[in-house]
C-alpha positions as CSV (number, residue, x, y, z in Angstrom):
1,M,-10.8,-113.0,-114.6
2,A,-10.9,-115.5,-111.8
3,K,-11.6,-114.5,-108.3
4,N,-9.1,-115.3,-105.6
5,S,-9.8,-118.7,-104.0
6,I,-8.7,-117.4,-100.6
7,A,-11.6,-115.4,-99.1
8,M,-11.1,-112.0,-97.6
9,G,-12.5,-111.9,-94.1
10,I,-14.9,-109.1,-93.2
11,N,-15.4,-108.0,-89.6
12,V,-18.0,-105.6,-88.2
13,R,-16.8,-102.4,-86.6
14,K,-19.0,-100.2,-84.3
15,N,-18.5,-96.4,-84.6
16,K,-17.5,-95.3,-81.1
17,N,-17.0,-91.6,-82.0
18,S,-19.7,-89.8,-80.0
19,K,-19.3,-86.7,-82.1
20,S,-20.0,-88.5,-85.4
21,L,-23.5,-88.7,-87.0
22,A,-22.7,-92.4,-87.4
23,F,-22.2,-93.0,-83.7
24,G,-23.3,-96.4,-82.6
25,K,-23.7,-97.7,-86.1
26,Y,-21.9,-100.8,-87.5
27,Y,-19.8,-100.9,-90.6
28,P,-17.9,-103.7,-92.4
29,E,-14.2,-103.7,-92.1
30,V,-11.6,-105.8,-93.8
31,D,-10.0,-108.4,-91.5
32,T,-6.4,-107.6,-92.3
33,K,-3.6,-110.1,-91.8
34,P,-0.1,-109.4,-90.7
35,T,1.6,-107.1,-93.3
36,L,3.8,-108.8,-95.8
37,T,7.5,-107.6,-95.8
38,L,9.3,-106.8,-98.9
39,K,11.2,-110.1,-98.7
40,G,7.9,-111.9,-98.2
41,F,6.3,-110.2,-101.2
42,A,9.3,-111.1,-103.3
43,Q,9.0,-114.7,-102.2
44,H,5.2,-114.6,-103.1
45,L,6.1,-113.3,-106.6
46,V,8.7,-116.1,-107.0
47,D,6.1,-118.7,-105.8
48,H,3.9,-117.7,-108.7
49,G,6.4,-119.2,-111.1
50,S,8.9,-116.4,-111.8
51,I,12.0,-117.4,-113.7
52,Y,14.0,-115.1,-111.3
53,G,15.1,-116.0,-107.8
54,V,13.9,-114.2,-104.7
55,D,17.1,-112.2,-104.5
56,I,16.6,-110.7,-108.0
57,V,12.9,-109.9,-107.4
58,E,13.7,-108.4,-104.0
59,G,16.5,-106.3,-105.6
60,V,14.1,-104.9,-108.2
61,L,11.5,-104.1,-105.5
62,K,14.1,-102.4,-103.4
63,K,15.2,-100.3,-106.4
64,I,11.6,-99.3,-106.9
65,T,11.5,-98.0,-103.3
66,Q,14.5,-95.9,-104.0
67,C,13.5,-94.5,-107.4
68,L,9.8,-93.9,-106.7
69,P,10.4,-91.3,-104.0
70,E,13.1,-89.7,-106.1
71,L,10.7,-89.2,-109.0
72,L,7.8,-88.1,-106.8
73,S,10.0,-85.5,-105.1
74,Q,10.6,-84.0,-108.5
75,G,6.9,-83.8,-109.2
76,V,6.9,-86.8,-111.6
77,P,3.9,-89.2,-111.3
78,V,4.8,-92.8,-111.9
79,Q,2.3,-95.1,-113.6
80,L,2.8,-98.8,-112.9
81,E,0.4,-100.4,-115.4
82,P,-1.9,-102.1,-114.8
83,L,-1.7,-101.4,-111.1
84,G,-2.1,-97.6,-111.0
85,T,-0.3,-94.3,-110.6
86,F,1.7,-92.9,-107.7
87,Y,1.7,-89.1,-107.6
88,P,2.5,-86.3,-105.2
89,S,0.0,-83.8,-103.8
90,A,0.5,-80.8,-101.6
91,K,-1.1,-80.2,-98.2
92,V,-1.6,-76.5,-97.5
93,K,-1.0,-74.9,-94.1
94,D,-3.4,-72.0,-94.6
95,P,-5.2,-71.5,-97.9
96,L,-4.3,-68.2,-99.6
97,T,-7.3,-66.2,-100.8
98,S,-6.0,-64.9,-104.1
99,L,-3.4,-65.4,-106.7
100,A,-1.8,-62.1,-105.6
101,D,-1.1,-63.8,-102.2
102,F,1.3,-66.2,-104.0
103,E,3.5,-63.4,-105.2
104,G,6.6,-63.3,-103.1
105,A,5.3,-66.2,-100.9
106,D,7.8,-68.9,-100.0
107,P,6.3,-72.4,-101.0
108,N,7.9,-73.8,-97.8
109,D,5.6,-71.5,-95.8
110,V,2.5,-72.3,-97.8
111,V,2.9,-76.1,-98.2
112,K,2.6,-78.0,-94.9
113,G,3.5,-81.4,-96.4
114,I,3.6,-83.5,-99.6
115,H,1.5,-86.6,-99.7
116,I,2.3,-89.6,-101.8
117,R,-1.0,-90.7,-103.3
118,F,-2.1,-93.8,-105.3
119,L,-4.8,-93.8,-108.0
120,P,-5.8,-97.3,-109.1
121,Y,-5.7,-98.0,-112.8
122,G,-9.2,-97.6,-114.3
123,V,-9.0,-98.9,-117.9
124,E,-11.9,-101.2,-118.6
125,D,-10.0,-104.5,-119.1
126,E,-7.6,-103.9,-116.1
127,N,-9.9,-101.9,-113.8
128,I,-9.0,-102.3,-110.2
129,T,-11.0,-99.5,-108.7
130,S,-13.1,-100.4,-105.7
131,R,-16.3,-101.9,-107.1
132,R,-14.6,-103.6,-110.0
133,F,-11.8,-104.9,-107.7
134,K,-14.4,-106.4,-105.4
135,E,-16.3,-108.1,-108.2
136,D,-13.4,-109.4,-110.2
137,Y,-10.8,-110.3,-107.6
138,C,-12.4,-110.7,-104.2
139,T,-14.3,-113.5,-102.5
140,L,-15.7,-112.2,-99.2
141,Q,-16.8,-114.1,-96.1
142,W,-17.6,-113.0,-92.6
143,A,-14.5,-113.3,-90.3
144,G,-16.7,-113.8,-87.3
145,G,-15.8,-110.9,-85.0
146,E,-16.1,-107.3,-84.2
147,A,-13.1,-105.2,-85.3
148,R,-11.4,-103.5,-82.4
149,G,-10.1,-100.5,-84.3
150,R,-9.3,-99.2,-87.7
151,A,-8.3,-101.6,-90.5
152,G,-5.0,-103.3,-89.8
153,R,-5.0,-102.1,-86.2
154,Q,-6.1,-103.7,-82.9
155,D,-6.7,-101.5,-79.9
156,G,-5.1,-98.6,-81.7
157,Q,-1.8,-100.4,-82.4
158,R,-0.4,-101.4,-85.8
159,T,-0.4,-105.0,-86.6
160,G,2.1,-106.8,-88.8
161,Q,5.3,-105.2,-90.0
162,D,6.4,-102.3,-92.2
163,P,5.2,-103.4,-95.7
164,L,8.4,-102.2,-97.4
165,G,10.9,-102.7,-94.7
166,N,13.2,-99.7,-94.6
167,G,11.8,-98.6,-98.0
168,H,8.6,-97.4,-96.3
169,R,10.6,-95.4,-93.8
170,R,12.6,-94.0,-96.8
171,L,9.4,-92.9,-98.5
172,Q,8.4,-91.0,-95.3
173,E,11.8,-89.4,-95.1
174,V,11.8,-88.3,-98.7
175,A,8.2,-86.9,-98.3
176,G,9.5,-84.9,-95.3
177,R,12.4,-83.6,-97.3
178,V,10.2,-82.7,-100.2
179,A,7.9,-80.7,-97.9
180,R,10.9,-78.6,-96.7
181,M,12.6,-78.1,-100.1
182,R,12.2,-75.0,-102.2
183,F,10.2,-75.5,-105.4
184,A,12.3,-74.9,-108.6
185,H,9.5,-72.9,-110.2
186,T,6.6,-70.9,-108.9
187,L,3.1,-72.4,-108.3
188,I,1.7,-70.6,-111.3
189,D,4.5,-71.6,-113.7
190,N,3.2,-74.1,-116.3
191,S,6.5,-74.8,-118.1
192,Y,6.2,-78.6,-117.7
193,T,3.1,-78.7,-120.0
């Protein structure tokens, strides 16, 4: 597998959190570029020699942003081989101390939110987990500066645009609705297995 010929820039970031054990230490941070929009990503795919036009590719990507939240809101993980798996996970408000506490409890009172998670595919030939991704895909070089904030941010502000256009906002809306909806079965029910 050939590495990307365009190098990924790496900046250095100083930990400025005085409460952290790592305060004052420096860490590498990816020098992120402006975020690619859905239309820009579709054009990038077409530029790689797709037989389909940008309008068709963009339409498929938009459909993914509609269907993915729908399936995740039903508790269905979606595996996009060889990229990885999107899956929902629950964030708890206050942990309950015993199974008996779940009896009669409303899931809407127990679950604070539903996260949309991503797990990179880890099969040997198509492994894109962190170390393998770096070795097989990335060429790194120093970008020549100190990062001013978290990755993709400068002075605490987002850089670039919403990566999925309205699709990203839709994912957030669906995640909020999922957090408020009643679960169709109890937390202990294993009927899907």
